C-alpha positions in Angstrom: 11.8 19.4 25.3 13.4 21.0 22.2 13.3 24.4 23.9 15.8 23.0 26.5 18.3 22.4 23.7 17.5 24.9 21.0 16.1 28.3 20.5 12.6 27.9 19.3 9.8 30.1 18.0 6.3 29.2 19.2 3.8 29.1 16.2 0.9 27.4 18.0 -0.4 24.0 17.8 0.6 22.0 14.8 -2.4 21.1 12.5 -0.7 20.3 9.2 2.8 19.1 8.4 4.3 17.8 5.1 0.9 16.6 3.8 -0.2 15.2 7.2 -3.2 16.5 9.2 -2.8 16.5 13.0 -6.1 16.6 14.9 -6.4 16.6 18.8 -9.4 16.0 20.9 -8.1 17.0 24.3 -11.3 16.2 26.2 -11.3 12.7 24.9 -7.5 12.2 25.0 -7.4 11.4 21.3 -4.8 12.1 18.6 -5.4 11.6 14.9 -3.1 11.7 12.0 -4.3 11.3 8.4 -3.4 12.5 4.8 -6.9 13.1 3.5 -6.0 16.0 1.2 -2.9 14.2 -0.2 -4.7 11.0 -0.8 -7.7 12.6 -2.4 -5.4 14.3 -4.8 -3.8 11.2 -6.1 -6.7 10.1 -8.3 -6.8 13.6 -9.8 -3.1 13.7 -10.3 -3.1 10.5 -12.4 -6.5 11.0 -14.0 -8.1 8.2 -12.2 -11.3 9.9 -10.8 -13.5 7.4 -12.7 -13.2 3.7 -12.6 -14.9 2.7 -9.2 -13.9 2.8 -5.6 -12.0 -0.5 -4.7 -12.6 -1.8 -1.1 -9.2 -3.5 -1.0 -5.7 -2.5 -2.2 -5.1 -5.3 -4.6 -7.6 -7.4 -6.7 -8.4 -11.0 -5.6 -5.9 -13.6 -6.7 -3.3 -10.9 -7.8 0.3 -11.7 -7.1 3.5 -9.7 -8.0 6.1 -11.7 -9.9 8.7 -10.8 -12.5 7.1 -10.8 -16.0 8.3 -11.9 -19.5 9.9 -9.5 -21.9 6.7 -9.3 -24.1 4.6 -8.3 -21.1 6.7 -5.3 -20.0 5.1 -1.9 -20.5 6.5 0.8 -22.6 8.8 3.6 -21.3 6.0 6.1 -20.8 3.9 3.6 -18.8 7.0 2.5 -16.9 7.6 6.2 -15.8 3.9 6.5 -14.9 4.1 3.3 -12.8 7.3 4.5 -11.1 5.6 7.8 -10.3 2.5 6.2 -8.9 4.4 3.8 -6.6 6.6 6.6 -5.3 3.5 8.8 -4.5 1.8 5.7 -2.8 5.0 4.9 -0.9 4.9 8.4 0.7 1.4 7.7 2.1 2.4 4.1 3.1 5.3 5.3 5.2 3.4 8.0 7.0 -0.2 7.4 7.9 -1.3 4.4 5.6 0.1 1.2 6.9 -2.8 -0.6 5.2 -1.1 -0.2 1.8 2.5 -1.0 3.0 2.3 -4.6 1.7 0.8 -3.7 -1.6 3.2 -0.8 -2.3 6.2 -2.9 -1.2 5.3 -5.7 -3.7 4.7 -3.2 -6.6 8.0 -1.5 -5.8 9.7 -4.8 -6.4 9.0 -4.7 -10.1 9.2 -0.9 -10.6 12.0 -1.3 -13.3 10.0 -3.9 -15.4 6.2 -3.6 -14.7 3.7 -5.6 -16.7 0.5 -4.2 -18.0 -1.4 -6.2 -15.3 0.9 -4.6 -12.5 0.3 -1.1 -14.1 -3.5 -1.7 -13.7 -3.0 -2.9 -10.1 -1.0 0.3 -9.3 -4.0 2.4 -10.8 -6.4 0.3 -8.7 -4.3 1.1 -5.5 -4.4 4.8 -6.3 -8.2 4.7 -6.6 -8.4 2.6 -3.3 -6.3 5.3 -1.5 -8.2 8.1 -2.8 -11.5 6.4 -2.0 -10.4 5.8 1.6 -8.7 9.2 2.1 -10.3 9.5 5.5 -8.5 6.5 6.9 -5.6 7.3 9.2 -4.0 6.6 12.5 -5.6 7.2 15.9 -4.0 7.1 19.4 -5.7 7.1 22.8 -5.6 5.5 26.2 -9.0 4.0 25.5 -7.8 2.2 22.3 -4.7 1.0 24.1 -6.7 -0.5 27.0 -9.1 -2.2 24.5 -6.0 -3.8 22.7 -4.1 -4.8 25.8 -6.8 -5.3 28.4 -7.6 -2.8 31.1 -5.8 -4.9 33.8 -2.5 -4.6 31.8 -2.5 -0.8 31.5 -2.2 1.7 34.3 -3.9 5.1 34.0 -1.8 7.5 31.8 0.7 4.7 30.9 1.9 4.4 27.3 2.9 0.8 26.6 4.8 -0.2 23.5 3.9 -3.5 21.9 4.8 -5.3 18.6 3.3 -7.9 16.3 5.4 -9.8 13.9 4.2 -12.2 11.0 5.5 -13.9 8.0 4.0 -15.4 4.8 6.0 -18.5 4.1 7.3 -19.1 0.6 4.9 -16.5 -0.9 7.3 -15.2 -3.6 7.2 -18.0 -6.1 10.0 -16.6 -8.3 12.7 -17.4 -5.7 11.0 -19.1 -2.9 11.5 -16.3 -0.4 8.9 -15.1 2.1 7.3 -11.8 3.1 7.9 -10.7 6.7 6.2 -7.8 8.4 5.8 -6.1 11.8 3.9 -3.3 13.4 4.7 -1.6 16.6 1.9 0.1 18.6 1.8 2.8 21.2 -1.3 4.4 22.6 -3.4 2.0 20.6 -2.1 3.2 17.3 0.8 2.1 14.8 3.9 4.1 15.3 6.3 2.0 13.2 5.5 -0.8 10.6 7.2 -2.6 7.7 6.4 -5.1 5.0 9.6 -6.7 3.6 10.6 -9.4 1.2 13.1 -11.6 3.0 16.4 -12.0 1.3 17.0 -15.5 2.6 14.9 -18.5 1.8 13.4 -20.0 4.8 13.0 -23.8 4.9 9.8 -23.8 7.1 7.1 -21.4 8.4 8.8 -21.6 11.8 12.0 -20.3 10.3 10.5 -17.4 8.4 8.4 -16.4 11.6 11.6 -16.5 13.6 13.2 -14.1 11.0 10.1 -11.8 11.4 10.7 -11.9 15.2 14.2 -10.7 14.7 13.1 -7.7 12.5 10.4 -6.8 15.0 12.7 -7.0 18.0 15.3 -4.8 16.4 12.6 -2.1 15.9 11.4 -2.5 19.5 14.9 -2.0 20.9 15.3 1.2 18.9 11.8 2.5 19.9 12.4 1.8 23.6 15.6 3.9 23.5 13.9 6.6 21.6 11.0 6.7 24.1 13.4 6.8 27.1 15.0 9.9 25.5 11.5 11.4 25.2 10.7 10.7 28.9 8.3 7.8 28.1 10.6 5.0 29.2 9.2 1.5 29.3 9.5 -0.1 32.7 8.8 -3.7 31.7 10.0 -5.7 28.7 8.0 -4.9 25.6 5.6 -7.7 24.5 6.2 -9.0 21.0 3.3 -11.1 19.7 3.8 -13.9 17.2 1.2 -16.4 16.0 3.7 -19.2 15.4 4.1 -21.3 18.5 7.2 -23.1 17.1 9.0 -19.8 16.5 8.4 -18.6 19.9 9.6 -22.0 21.4 12.8 -21.7 19.2 13.5 -18.2 20.5 13.1 -19.5 24.1 15.0 -22.7 23.7 18.7 -22.4 22.9 19.1 -26.1 22.1 20.0 -26.8 18.5 18.5 -29.8 16.6 18.3 -31.1 13.1 15.5 -28.8 11.9 17.1 -25.6 13.1 20.9 -26.0 13.4 21.4 -24.4 10.0 19.9 -21.1 10.9 22.3 -18.2 10.8 23.5 -17.0 14.2 22.3 -13.4 13.6 18.6 -14.6 13.7 19.2 -15.9 17.3 19.9 -12.3 18.5 16.4 -12.1 19.8 17.3 -14.6 22.5 19.6 -12.1 24.1 16.7 -9.7 24.6 14.2 -12.1 26.4 13.1 -10.9 29.8 15.3 -7.8 29.4 13.9 -5.7 26.7 11.5 -8.1 25.0 8.9 -10.6 26.2 7.5 -13.1 23.7 3.8 -14.0 23.6 1.7 -16.2 21.3 -1.2 -14.5 19.7 -4.2 -16.1 17.9 -4.2 -15.6 14.1 -7.5 -13.7 14.2 -5.9 -11.1 16.5 -2.7 -10.9 14.5 -2.1 -7.2 13.8 0.7 -7.8 11.5 -1.2 -10.1 9.1 -2.1 -7.1 6.8 1.7 -6.6 6.2 2.5 -10.1 4.7 -0.4 -10.9 2.4 -3.4 -9.7 0.4 -6.5 -10.2 2.5 -10.2 -10.5 1.5 -12.3 -7.4 2.2 -13.6 -8.2 5.6 -10.2 -9.5 6.9 -8.5 -6.4 5.4 -10.6 -3.8 7.3 -10.4 -5.8 10.5 -6.6 -5.9 10.0 -6.6 -2.2 9.7 -8.4 -1.8 13.1 -6.0 -4.2 14.7 -3.1 -2.0 13.4 -4.4 1.1 15.1 -6.2 2.7 12.1 -9.6 4.3 12.0 -11.9 6.2 9.7 -12.0 10.0 10.5 
């Protein structure tokens, strides 16, 4: 496609690009992306080769909140924290959606980290290095397993999206964490974990905000895919595990519990049955759960699989 617009030099099949390994299995129809070399090097970069191999990004019961002045680390440790979060963020944005939530939360205190938060960042580096073989995988088989064989035609690439929110999870200001993941070919192609700026008054409202963020990404991806020749014939399914939020999106009637919601959040209604179709998903099948909260080990690894990740 690029050759139609620009003069290009053919250098063979891409295998390594900006720290990312690209692996293809043509016979099985599988594409894998990972950053094994980059992730393995993080522990050595920060002198954290020893200290165990954590099975989850953050320790049990750990939350990220602003700390008191006496708890703030010194300048050298602050720079170390800043560097680690930046290095982790590069992996989180490319092939490691499993650390998107953890990295986003640590980044929120990058200017004033506490000693506990510094140790959490070191643990996260160890986790990433210990799980360096984890990455993204795309294939028609994975897509059919996720969507059901009846929903996917042979050779068809269907875009889907999962949205979720963790209500009132940031105790310092009462805001919530929202997240989404967009899947194509059974693997994640876009994801985000974000602290919501507005305070939601209910779980329904925060889940509704998450729907808005996910729907915006879906619209952009649909247009991008159309330009790439992989246009989506049907509306993209956006999955949400909050029945009230889905009903609110489908019902334009205002009532006492929702009339205060800003008009911009209702934008998703304009997309229904055109570019987006909403469906309710059971909580244990929620692929976006991993982007809104810390999960126990078993749930964390299950969430990674739901988000289109695999161990290579």
